[in-house]
C-alpha positions as CSV (number, residue, x, y, z in Angstrom):
1,M,33.3,-72.7,39.0
2,F,33.1,-70.5,35.8
3,D,30.3,-68.5,35.4
4,L,29.0,-69.7,31.8
5,K,25.5,-69.3,29.9
6,K,24.8,-70.1,26.9
7,A,28.6,-69.2,26.3
8,F,30.3,-68.9,23.4
9,I,34.0,-70.2,23.5
10,P,36.5,-70.0,20.9
11,F,39.4,-72.4,20.7
12,V,42.7,-71.4,19.0
13,V,46.6,-72.3,19.3
14,A,48.7,-69.4,20.8
15,G,51.2,-68.5,17.7
16,D,49.0,-69.6,14.7
17,P,50.0,-68.6,12.6
18,E,52.9,-66.1,14.2
19,Y,52.5,-64.2,17.6
20,N,51.3,-61.3,16.4
21,T,49.0,-62.4,14.2
22,S,47.7,-64.7,17.2
23,K,47.1,-62.1,19.6
24,Q,44.9,-59.9,17.2
25,I,43.1,-63.0,16.2
26,I,42.4,-63.3,20.1
27,K,41.7,-59.7,20.6
28,T,38.7,-60.1,17.8
29,L,37.2,-63.1,19.2
30,V,36.9,-61.3,22.5
31,D,35.7,-58.0,20.8
32,R,32.9,-60.4,19.2
33,G,31.6,-61.5,22.3
34,A,33.6,-64.3,23.6
35,D,32.6,-65.2,27.1
36,M,35.7,-67.2,27.6
37,L,38.9,-68.4,25.5
38,E,40.2,-71.4,25.5
39,I,44.0,-71.2,24.0
40,G,45.9,-74.2,23.0
41,F,49.8,-74.4,23.7
42,A,51.5,-75.6,20.4
43,F,53.0,-79.2,20.4
44,S,54.4,-81.5,17.8
45,D,52.3,-84.5,18.6
46,P,49.2,-83.2,19.6
47,I,47.1,-86.7,19.3
48,A,43.7,-85.4,20.3
49,D,43.2,-83.2,17.6
50,G,42.5,-83.7,14.0
51,P,44.2,-82.4,10.8
52,T,43.1,-78.7,10.6
53,I,44.9,-78.2,14.2
54,Q,47.4,-80.2,14.0
55,F,48.7,-77.6,10.6
56,A,47.8,-74.9,13.4
57,N,50.5,-76.6,16.1
58,N,52.7,-77.0,13.1
59,R,52.4,-73.5,11.9
60,A,52.9,-72.1,15.5
61,L,56.2,-74.2,16.0
62,A,57.6,-73.4,13.1
63,S,57.1,-69.4,13.6
64,G,59.0,-69.9,16.8
65,M,56.3,-70.6,19.7
66,N,57.0,-72.0,22.7
67,S,56.0,-72.2,26.7
68,R,57.2,-68.9,27.9
69,K,55.8,-67.3,24.2
70,T,52.7,-68.5,25.3
71,F,52.7,-67.4,28.7
72,E,53.9,-63.9,27.5
73,L,50.8,-64.2,24.7
74,I,48.2,-64.5,27.6
75,K,49.9,-62.0,29.8
76,E,49.0,-59.6,26.8
77,I,45.3,-61.2,26.5
78,R,44.9,-60.8,30.1
79,D,45.7,-57.5,30.2
80,Y,43.3,-56.9,27.2
81,T,40.4,-58.6,29.1
82,D,38.9,-60.4,31.9
83,I,37.0,-63.0,30.4
84,P,38.1,-66.7,31.8
85,I,40.9,-68.2,29.9
86,S,41.4,-71.5,30.0
87,I,44.2,-74.0,28.5
88,L,44.5,-77.1,26.4
89,I,48.0,-78.4,26.8
90,Y,49.4,-82.0,26.5
91,S,51.4,-83.3,29.8
92,N,54.8,-83.5,28.1
93,L,55.1,-79.8,27.9
94,I,54.3,-79.6,31.6
95,Y,56.4,-82.2,32.8
96,Q,59.4,-80.4,30.7
97,Q,59.2,-77.3,33.0
98,G,58.2,-79.6,36.3
99,I,54.6,-79.6,37.2
100,E,54.9,-76.8,40.5
101,T,56.9,-74.6,38.2
102,F,54.4,-74.5,35.1
103,Y,51.4,-73.9,37.5
104,R,53.1,-71.3,39.2
105,H,53.7,-69.4,35.7
106,A,50.0,-70.5,34.7
107,K,49.1,-68.0,37.6
108,E,51.5,-65.3,36.9
109,A,49.8,-65.4,33.3
110,G,46.5,-65.4,34.0
111,I,45.4,-68.3,33.2
112,D,42.2,-70.0,35.1
113,G,41.7,-73.5,34.1
114,V,44.0,-76.0,32.8
115,L,43.0,-79.2,30.7
116,V,45.7,-81.8,30.2
117,V,44.2,-83.5,27.3
118,D,46.1,-86.6,27.6
119,L,46.0,-87.0,30.9
120,P,44.2,-90.0,32.6
121,Y,42.5,-88.9,35.8
122,E,44.0,-92.1,37.5
123,E,47.5,-90.3,36.6
124,A,46.3,-86.6,37.6
125,F,47.0,-86.4,41.3
126,E,50.1,-84.0,41.4
127,Y,48.6,-82.1,38.5
128,I,45.2,-81.5,40.3
129,E,47.2,-80.9,43.4
130,A,49.5,-77.9,42.2
131,A,46.7,-76.6,40.0
132,H,44.9,-76.2,43.6
133,K,47.6,-74.7,45.1
134,H,47.8,-72.1,42.4
135,N,43.9,-71.6,42.7
136,I,43.9,-72.7,39.1
137,N,40.8,-75.1,38.0
138,P,41.7,-78.6,37.1
139,V,39.5,-79.4,33.6
140,F,38.4,-82.9,32.7
141,L,37.7,-84.3,29.4
142,V,34.5,-86.5,29.8
143,A,33.2,-88.8,26.8
144,Q,30.6,-90.8,25.3
145,T,32.9,-93.9,26.9
146,T,33.0,-92.6,30.0
147,T,31.7,-94.9,32.5
148,K,29.3,-94.1,35.7
149,E,32.2,-95.0,37.6
150,R,34.6,-92.9,36.2
151,L,32.7,-89.8,35.9
152,K,31.9,-89.7,39.7
153,E,35.8,-89.9,40.4
154,I,36.5,-87.1,37.6
155,L,34.0,-85.2,39.3
156,K,35.5,-85.1,42.7
157,S,38.2,-83.1,41.7
158,A,37.2,-81.4,38.3
159,K,36.9,-77.6,39.0
160,G,35.5,-74.5,36.3
161,Y,33.5,-76.7,34.2
162,I,33.4,-80.0,32.7
163,Y,34.5,-80.4,28.7
164,A,32.3,-82.7,27.1
165,V,33.6,-84.4,23.9
166,S,30.4,-84.4,21.5
167,V,32.1,-87.1,19.1
168,L,34.3,-90.4,19.3
169,G,37.4,-89.4,17.8
170,V,40.0,-86.5,17.1
171,T,38.6,-83.0,16.6
172,G,37.4,-81.1,13.8
173,A,34.0,-79.7,12.2
174,R,31.2,-82.2,11.8
175,D,28.1,-82.1,9.6
176,N,25.4,-82.4,12.6
177,V,25.0,-83.1,16.5
178,G,24.4,-86.9,16.9
179,E,21.6,-88.5,19.5
180,E,24.4,-89.7,21.5
181,T,25.9,-86.1,22.5
182,I,22.5,-84.6,23.4
183,K,22.4,-87.7,26.0
184,L,26.0,-87.4,27.2
185,I,25.3,-83.4,28.0
186,K,22.2,-84.7,30.2
187,R,23.9,-87.6,31.9
188,I,26.9,-85.2,33.1
189,K,24.2,-82.5,34.3
190,S,22.4,-84.6,36.2
191,K,25.6,-85.4,38.2
192,T,27.1,-82.0,39.0
193,I,26.8,-78.3,39.6
194,L,29.6,-77.5,37.4
195,P,29.1,-76.1,34.0
196,V,29.2,-78.0,30.6
197,A,31.1,-76.5,27.9
198,V,30.8,-79.0,24.4
199,G,33.5,-79.1,21.9
200,F,34.8,-81.5,19.0
201,G,33.0,-80.9,16.0
202,I,30.8,-77.4,16.1
203,S,31.1,-75.5,13.0
204,N,27.7,-74.0,12.6
205,Q,24.9,-71.8,14.3
206,E,22.5,-74.6,13.9
207,Q,25.1,-76.9,15.6
208,A,25.6,-74.6,18.5
209,K,21.7,-73.7,19.2
210,Q,20.8,-77.6,19.6
211,I,24.0,-78.3,21.8
212,I,22.8,-74.8,24.4
213,D,19.2,-76.2,23.9
214,S,20.1,-79.8,24.7
215,G,21.5,-78.0,28.3
216,A,25.1,-77.4,27.6
217,D,25.9,-74.2,29.6
218,G,29.1,-73.3,26.4
219,V,29.6,-74.3,23.1
220,I,33.5,-74.6,22.1
221,V,33.9,-73.6,18.5
222,G,37.5,-74.0,17.3
223,S,38.5,-76.2,14.0
224,A,35.9,-73.7,12.3
225,I,37.7,-70.7,13.3
226,I,41.3,-72.4,12.7
227,K,40.2,-73.4,8.7
228,L,39.6,-69.4,8.3
229,I,43.1,-68.8,9.6
230,E,44.9,-71.4,7.2
231,S,42.8,-70.2,4.4
232,N,43.8,-66.6,4.7
233,L,47.6,-67.2,5.4
234,K,48.5,-64.7,2.4
235,N,46.0,-61.9,3.5
236,K,46.0,-61.2,7.1
237,N,43.2,-58.5,6.9
238,K,40.9,-60.8,5.2
239,M,41.6,-63.1,7.9
240,I,40.5,-61.2,10.8
241,N,37.3,-60.0,8.5
242,E,36.4,-63.6,7.7
243,I,36.6,-64.6,11.6
244,S,34.7,-61.6,12.4
245,R,31.8,-62.6,9.9
246,F,31.9,-65.9,10.8
247,V,31.4,-65.4,14.6
248,N,28.5,-63.0,13.9
249,K,26.9,-65.9,11.8
250,L,27.5,-68.3,14.6
251,Q,25.1,-67.1,16.9
252,Y,22.9,-68.7,18.7
253,R,21.7,-66.6,21.9
254,K,18.7,-64.7,20.6
């Protein structure tokens, strides 16, 4: 189980916009106080993601990013920091390598948790087994539509933390935090001692503080950071500075 308390968890796609800049961005996020990293493996058909993160996947793939290079990047980040690293990945990328091989490589790279975003819990047995074998935390999504019965089954196998999906739909920045999100946090927290990290749509300090004040253990911020990458592709120094400023403004733990 990860030790998360009011945790800031930035999400980026590995290799966006290209390898070296991506590494610099991730190191900047660590330097600015990230408590955990969530790193996406670039994929050609990221069905859970909105346009912002889809474009990030496209940029990474266009730069030549693949699973092997992603593991290399994460190894370099692991040498830089000891905070937890969780990855978000689509099942086809794991299946291509072989489930056992993928989780072995993940452990060698220093990865602590794996969320297979398009894998139904009912079909996850081999993935869970490989994760446990290599001492990696299998992470699962829980949404507003998750039934009591299904949540109970997920919690039997989940480790590390629970990723609570704050909205119905795909990733992307939203304007507010809905009452249903707050209810979801409380529902999950009443059933498990695992930390609950909330993602999908959090883009400012007010939203982050509301999520934490509702009982969540961490806030996952992705699209808002990735928009700053997209907006500054022609000026990498400005990109890094804008990301630093955004993270400083996001502070909600005072």
